[in-house]
N, C-alpha and C positions, 0 to 999 in steps of 0.2 A: 626789571631784568634787562640785560644787555640786548641790543638788536642783533638779529641774525644777518650775516653779511652774505649776500648772494655770490660774491666773488670768491667765497671760500673754496668752492670746488675748483675754480680756475687756478687758485693758488696752489692747490694740491697737484694739478696737472703740470704746473710750471716748476714744481720742486724737482731737484736733481736727485735721482735715486742711485744711478750707477756712478759711484764716486771713487776716483782714484785715491789711494790712501795718503798720498803726500800732497793733496790739494785741499783747499779750504772747503769744509763741508757746507752744503746748502740745505737748510732746514725748512720743513714745511711752514708756510706762513700761517700763523694763528690770528684770526680776526680779533681786534681789540675793541671792547665795548667802553661805554662811558659810565657804567654803574659805579656808585660809591655808597658808603654807609657812614652815618654819623655815630661815633662812639663817644658819648659823654662830652660832646663839643668838638671832637676831633674828626675831621673828614678823612676817610681812608678809601682810596680807589681800589676797585676790584675788576680790572679790565678783562680778566679771563673767566668771569663768573659762568659763562655759557658752558665751559668745560666741566662744570659740576653735573650736567645732565647725564642721565644713565645712557651708556652706549647702546643698550638694547632698544632705547626709545628715540634716540636722536641720530639722524643721518649725518648731521654736521660733526658730532663727536666721533661717530664711527669712522667717518672719512679721515678725520685728523689722526685717530689711532692707527688706521691702516697706513697712512702716509709716514707717521713716525716709525712704525715697525719696518717699513720698506727701507728707510734711510739706515736704521740700525742694522738690519740684516745684511744690507749691502756692505756696510762698514766691516761687520764681523766676518763676512765671507772672504774679505781681502786679507785676513790675518793667517799667514801660512801655518802656524802651529795649532790652529783651532781643531782640525780633524784629529790630529795626534792626541791632543788633550782629551777630546771626547772619547777616543778609543781607550785611552789609559784609564780614565775615570770609570768607564763602563766595566773594564776588567777588574778594577779594585772593588767596585760595587757588587760584583757578582759573588757574593758569599752568603751562606745561610745565617739568618738572624732570628733569634728566639727572644721572646719575652720571658720574664719570670712567671712560673705557674701561679694561678690563684686557685684556692680550694673553695668549692661551693657544693652543697648537697652531697658531700662525700666523693666528689669527682674533682679532677684537676683540669683546668682549662688554660691554654696558652696560645700565643700566636707565633706564627713562623712565616718568614719570607724566604723562598728558595734562593733568592739572589736578585734577580731582575724582575720579579713579579711587581706589578704596579701597586698592589695592596697586599698587606700581610693577611694570612689565612688563619682562622681559628680552628683549634683542635681540642678534643676532649679525651681524657684517659681515666680509667677506673683506678689505676695506681700509677706511680711514677715510672714503673718498669713495664707496664702493659703497652700494647700497640696503640698509638694514637688513632683516633677516628676523626675524620674531617667533620667539622660542625657547621662552619659558615665561611664561604669564599666570596668576598666582596668583588673579586675580579670577574665574576660571572654576572654582575649587576649592570655592567656597561662595557661597550666594546673598547673604549679608549682609557679605561681605568680611572675615570674621573668621579666615580661613585665610591665613597669611602665609609668605613664603619666609624661612627661618632660616639659610641658608647655601648656598653654591654654589661648587664646586671642579671645575675642568676637568682631565681627564687630559692627560698630557704630549703625546700625539699628537693631541689636539683632537677625538677621536671621542666621548668620553663626558663627562658631568658628574654628579657626586654632588651632590644637593641635599637640604636639610632643609626640612621642613614643620612649622609650629607652628599649632595650633588654639586659638582664643580666647585668644591671648596667653600660652599656657603655655610654660614652659621646656622641657617634654618635647617632643622632636622625633621625627618619623619621617623617616628618610633613604631616598631612592630614587635611581635612576640614569636619566639622560636620554640618549637617542641624539641627538647634536647635529645630525646630518645630516637626520634625519626629524622631530625635535622630539617624539618619542614616548618614554614611559617604558618601561624594561625591567621584568622581573618582580621584580627585587631590591627588598626592603623590610626595613629595619632599624629596630628599636624600642628603647625604653628608653634613649634617647640624650639627654643633657643636658650643656651646657657643653662641647661637642666639635665640631670640624670634621672634615674628611676629608682625608687626604693620600695621593695616588696613588703607586704604585710606578712606576718608570721604564718598565716594560713595558706600563703602562696596563691590566693585567689585574685589578687590585684596589686596595684602599686600606685604610689604617689609620684607626681611629676608636676612641673611648672610650665606654663605656656603664656603666650601673648594673644591678644585678640586677633582675629583674622583680618588681614588687610588685602585690598584688591587694587588693580591698576598700577599706576606709577608708584603708589605709596608702598607697595610690598618690597621695592628695591631700596629705597632710601629713607623712608619715614622713621621717625624716632621710635625706639622700642620702649613703650610705656605700658602701664597697667598689667604688669606680670601677676599671674594668679596661680595658686596652688590647687591642684585637683587630685581626686582619687579615681583611678580607672579600674573597673571590674572586668576580668577576662570575659570575652564573648559578648560584650555589650558595645554599642556604637559610642564614639567619642561624645556625641551630643548628650548622652546620658551620664557623662562623668560628673562626679559630685564636686562642687566648689567647696574647698576646705578653708581657704583663707585668702583675703585680698585686702588692699589698702587703697580704695578709690580716693581717699583724701590726700594720698601721696603717690600719684601715678608714676613717679620716677623711682620709687623704691623697688628693689628686687626681692623676690620671695622664693624660698626653697624649703624642702622638708625631707627628713630622713627618719626611718624607723629604728628604734633602739634594738640592739641584738636580741634582747629577751622578748621583743615584739609588743611590749606593753605601752611604749610611748612614741608619739610622733613629735620630733623636735623640729620646730619651725624657726628658720633664720631669716631675718629681714634686714637687708643691707642697703646702704645708700651710695655705694661706690664700688668700682671694679675691685679694689684691693680688699674689700670687706673689712676694712679697719674698724668701721663703726657698725656693730651688729646688735640688733634687738633679738632676743631669744624668747620664744614661747614654747609651750609644750601642751600636748593633748593626750589624755589618758584614753587609749584605744579600747579599753574595756568598758568605757562609757560612751557608746556610739552617739548619744545626743549631747554630750558635754562639749562646751566651747573651749577653745585654746586659752590657756592661762599664761599671762605675761610673767617671765622670770627675770629677764634683763630688759628694762623698759626705757632705754636711752641709746643713743648712738655715740657713745664715748670711747668704746674700746672694741677690740677684736675678741671674739669668742668662737671656739671650735669644739663642738661636742665630740667627746672621745668614746665614752661608754657610760654604763651606769651599774650600780649595785642596788637594785630596787629603786627607791625614791632618792638615792644619792647619786647625783650626776657628776661626771668628771669632765672638766673643761680645760682645754689649753687656752690661755688668755694672756694679753699684754697689760691687763689691768694691774697697776702698781708694779709692773715688771716689763719695761720696754723690750727686753730680750726674751720674754716669754717664761711662763711657769704653768704647772698643772695644779688645779684646785678642785675641791669638791664643793658642790652646792646641794644641800639637802632641801628638796622642794617643799618639805613640810615646814621648814624654818629657813627661808631663803635670804634673810637679811645678810648683808655683806659682812657684818661683824661675826657671823657664824660660819663663814667660809673657812675651809682648811686647806693649807698648802701641802700638796703631796710631793711635788718636785719643785724646789725653789728656783728662782732665777739664777742662772749661772753667768759666767763671763762670756761663754759662747752663746750664739743665738739658737734658741729652740725652734727647729723647723717643723717638727711633727712628733706625735705620740701615738702609738698603737698598743692596745691591750691584747696580748696573745699568750695563751697558755698560762694565764694567771700572772703574767709579767708585763710591766710597762716597758716598751722599747722606745726610747727617746732619741730622735735624730737631731743632731746639732750641726751648726756651721762654725768651724774654727778657721778663721781667715779664709772663708769661702771653700773649705774642704770639709767633707763629711766625717763626723765621728758619731758613734752610736753607743748609748749606755743603757743598761738593763736595771730596772728597779722593781722591788716587790710592790704590791698594791698599797702598802702603807708608806711608801716612799723610801724604804731602806735600799741603799745602793747594793746591787749584786755584782755587776762586772762591766767592764768595757767589752763591746762586741768587736772581736778582731776582724778587721777588714783586709782585703787582699793587698792594699797599698794606699797611696795618697791619691784621692780622687773623689768621685761622687757615688754614693750608695743610695738606691731608691727601692722602696717596697715596704716590707715588714708588716704587711696587713694580715689579717686573719681574725679568728674568733677567740673569745676569751678562754675557751677550753681546748683550743688546738695545740698539739705538742710541737708544731712546726710552723715556720713561716718562710717566705721566699723574698729574695732581693736581687737586684742587679748591681754591678759595679763597673765603672768606666773611668777613663782619664784621657788626656789628649793623645797619648800614644798607646792606649789600651782599649781594644774593641769591647763593647758591652757584653759581659758574661753574666750568667745567672747562677744563683746559689740557693741551697736549702740550708736553713738555720734551725738547729735543734734547740728549742727553748730550754729544755732541762739541762743539757750538757754544755750549752754555749758553743757548740762546734758548728762550723760551716762546711758544707760539702759542695764542690763544684758540680753543676749540672750540665751546662752548655758553654763551651769556649769557642767563639767564632774563629775561623781560619781565614784571615785576610792575607793577600799576597804582598806582605811587607814584613820587615823585621823591626819590632819595636825597639830593639837594642841600638838601632841606627839613629835614634832620636833622643833628645833630652828635654825635660820640662823643669822649669824652676819658677819660683815666685819671688818677685821683688816688691819693694814698697818705695813710693816716691811722694814728695810733698806737692799738694795742689797749690793753687794760687794763694789761698788763705792759710797755708801751712798744714791742712788736714792730711793725714797719712793715708794714702790710697794703695791698695794691693793690686798687683797685676801679674798674670801668668804669662810666661814667655816660653814658646816651644819652637824647636828647629832641629835640623840635622846636627849631629855631633861634629865638632871640629870647626864650628863657625868662627870666622875672623871678624873681629869688631873693628872694621875699617870704614864704616859709614856707607858701604856700597851694597848692603843686602836689601833686596826687595822685601818689604815688611807690610803685613796686613794687621791693622789695629782694629779690634772689634769692641763694641760697647753697647750698652742698653740704658741703664740708669733710670729706672722708673717702676712704679706700681708694686713696690716691695718685692720685685722679682730678683733672685740672686743668680749670677752667672757662675757656675761651678765647672770643674774640668769634665769634659765629655769628648768621646771619640766621634769624629766626623770624617767620612771618606773624602769629602771635598777638601777639608783642611789638611788631611793627610797628603793629598796630591799637591796642594800648595807647598807644603814643606818638602815633599819629594822633588819638586821643581826648583828647590833652593830658596824658598821663601821662609821668612820668619813670621810666626803667628804670635800676636800679643792680644790678650783679653784683659781689659781693665774693669775692675769692680768699683763702679762709680757710685757716688751718693744718689739717692733715689731708689736704689735697690734694697734688698732685704738682708744683705750680708752681715750687718751688725745691728739688726733689730730696728725698732720703730723710730728711734731718733735718727738713725742713718737714713732711713726712708724719708722722713719728714724734711731732712736737710736738703733734699733735692726736689721739693714740690712747690707749687704755687709761686709765691714771691721769691723763693730760694732756688728756683729751677736753674738759674744761671750757674749755680755751683756744679751742676752735672756737666755743663759744657766746659767749664774751667777745668774740671777733673780730667776730661778727655783731651783737651788741648795740652794740658801739662803732661799727660801720658805721651803724646806725640813728641813734645819737647824733650822728655826724658829719653825716649828711644833714639832721638837724634844726638842728644848730649853724650849718651853712653856709646855712641858710634855703632849702634846696631844698623842704622840707616841714615838717610838724608831726606830732605823734603821731596826731592825729585823721585825718590824710591819708596816713598811712604803712601800707602793707600788706607783709607778708613772705610769701615763697613758697619751697618746696623740695620735692623728691620723693625717696622712698626714704630713704637716709641724710639727705637734705635735709628729708624729712618729720620725721624725728627732730629735726633742727636747729630747725625751726619749732616743734615741740611743746615742746622744752626751753626755747626762748627765750620762748614765750608763757606758760609756767608760771613762769619766773624773773622776767620783766618784763612783766606783762600791761598795765601802764600805758603802755607805749612804742609801742603799735601801734593802728591803727584797724581792721585786719582781718588775718586769718591764713589761709593756704591750705596746710595740710600735706597732701601727697599720698603715698599708698602708703607711709606712714612706719613705721619701726621704733619702736613706742611703748611696748612692754613690754620693758625692758632686762634683766629678770631671767629671761625665758623664751624669748628669741628663738632661742637655740641649740638648742631642742628641735624645731624645725620645718624641713622641707625643706632649703634651702641655708643656714639660719641658722648652722650650726656653722662654716661658712667664716669668718664675720664675727668670731669670737673673736680672730682675728689683729689686728683693729683695735679692737674694743670691750673685750676681756677677757671674763670669764665670771663669773656669779654663783656658780659652783662654787668660785671662788677667793675667799678671805676678803677680801683687800685690794681686789680688783677689784669685788667685791660692794659694798663700802663706797663706792666711787666711783660705780658704776652707779646705786645706789638714790638717790643725791643728785640725779640729773638725769633719771631715767627719767620721761618725760612722763606716763604713766598713773599712776604712783605719787606724782607731785608736784602733782596737781590738788588745790586746797584748797577745802573747802566754804565757801560764802558769798562767794566772790571774783567780781568782775565781770570776765569775760574779754572780749577783743576779739571782734568779729564773726568767726566762724570757719566755714569750710566745709571739712570733711574729705573728701577724695576717695580712693576706692579702687575695687577691682574684686572682685566676689564670688568669682572663681576665680583670683585672683593666687596662684601657687605659688612665687614668689620671696620676697616679704614677705607672709606669709599675712594675709588681711584681718582676722583676729581682732585684730591689733594696732590697726587703726583702729576696729573695732567696740567693743572694750573702752574705748578712749580716748574715743570719742564718748559712750558710755553714762555714763562717769564724768564727763565734761565737762558733760553736760546735768544730771547730778545736782548737781554742785558750783556751777554757774553761778548768780550772784546775780540774773541777769535783765538785760533791756535788749537789747543786740545779739543777733542770732540766732547760735546755735551748731548747725550742721547737718551732715549727712553726705550726700554724693552718691555712690551706690554703683552702679558700672557693671555691667551684666550681660554675660556672655560676653566677658570681657576679662581680661587678666593684668596684669603689672607695667608694661606700656607698650609693649614692643616689638611691632611688627606691628599696632598698633591701626589699624583702618580710618580713612580720611580723614574719613568722615562722623561717626564717633564723636569724632575729634579736634576737629572743628569745633564739634560740639554742646557738648563739655566746655569749650572755650575761651570760647564765647559765654556759657555759664552762669557761668564764673569772672568774666568781665569785668562781666557784669550784676550779680553779687553785689557787686563792688567799686564799681561806679558808684553803687549805692544806699547802701552802707555807708560809703563815703568822701565821700558827698554831692557827687558829680561832676556837672557839666553838660557832658557830652561833645559834641564835634563829630563827627557821624557822617554822612559823605557819603551822599546818596540816589541 
């Protein structure tokens, strides 16, 4: 481990914090160590290894964070438009937002945010027309809004709800139980839960959940998440008495989850070896046989399987087995050989995103060039109808029970705030429930989809949204956003922050890169491991397309992405620093040689590969953002954003990248870090923090893209 340098504090004191905007920035000096690692005969230095230490345990790291934030806040304070931007985005954000209702135990449950509440509030109704009753308000759980709801599952009889609580954006959740009639919590409290929901038994006396072993000291912040186990919790009993249902001590890196079938007969156990769950083993346990052991149904990690429902011993699964874009099959557990499987909904040219069985009808959601279409089928696979959606965009929801006559969904697009709908399964008709009222006119904006060739000729889709009347003269400030990983698809969605960006005259471009799930398994695999460079090529050519078509120019182009998208931005700015005027990498995976050593990082090997493998190391080291920063290079204006307690992508990634970037930068544009306190990877972030961060990002772009924005007063 690198030595600690006693002069570090002195360096902080000497750093210039009050900086005139037109002078060269002075960055806090980060101590350089001499640590290095040998990867298959190649020595790789890691001079900022000490910045991996948790900020809660290291005074040196805490001091460096404080110094970085001081520089950044001084810089941002000098941008004249910053206050007006924050005022306007606050005004835009102040509108009522509703989730689609969910039906459980004969009641309807939904969430609502009055506008500027830090967290959405849960309500319950006996009917869709009855007066809602407050059920759970997370805003009462902390003074600063940093405690968020992380899950909510209602028992079959509607009496209880298991709910997860996350503090400061942590992936670690504490699960409790709520009495729905009184709105009061029971004494039950379950800890050390991460990446798990709760699934109630039919008798509503308890639920299944997954947890990790308890960790203490430094390990609880950064240690690898291993040895996940499936438990059953009986209401009114201590967690220590929970029954261990399934574990795989022979494979500590495997993830384990379980869910109860709607009829209450079976527990379906899914065992995965990667974040994307592409490779799943499936077991089941007959809950009518309390002493029976789980039975293997799919005993390999070759494909993705998602349990949908069952008709007695006949199980319905969505799978990519022999169908890269997905199909729905039945497996009779009495005769489970693959030759006996039956296809109910065959693979289509569109990508099958999800299937729900509601009211005796399968509702299948597809992606057609990254836009939602939904089709209804009878249980024998006979096509019934297309579900008419309100427009071209993203529809989500459609959950329910097999005998429910109704289901609910939301619909959104880049210029359409998220609205909720009731869908009548019998008639096929949708009814609008809640339409948000945001202080803007959607008619002032236009959205289109284009396709462009990547470096190898692959056809890549991209959405472009902006104010109507845009002139293609190369002068428009443009924000290009991407992700490209983990089978995650980027579909049209409304965002107040993006609305303000377009309102200020900016163009928004969202590219659907390989590595995502837009076109099924083959599209995903084409952006993983040894083929990860395809993702960066797709993004770089998206930037070149926007410049070629005269939407913008390099000096006016900003790129943005978070998490895996932060890696994307980091890799692309190191490969083509000449192509952008500004870069916004958020909570990114920046050290591709050590990511698998922290918290959930080992899950990502499924997508990235690992430096432990010689061939994969050779690919990773070529694009790892931290390792590819070059001394003496003029990098674009950059603001790295992260949170000091992120336990998904530990902030050491962004810390090390920032320190190395500031060391290598030839000068000119600012290269800063904005480090949020008491926040995590992004989930559950309070509205106030979201608004502050968005205002800072846009202020940074306004200055560095030399914008003259129109900001309503």
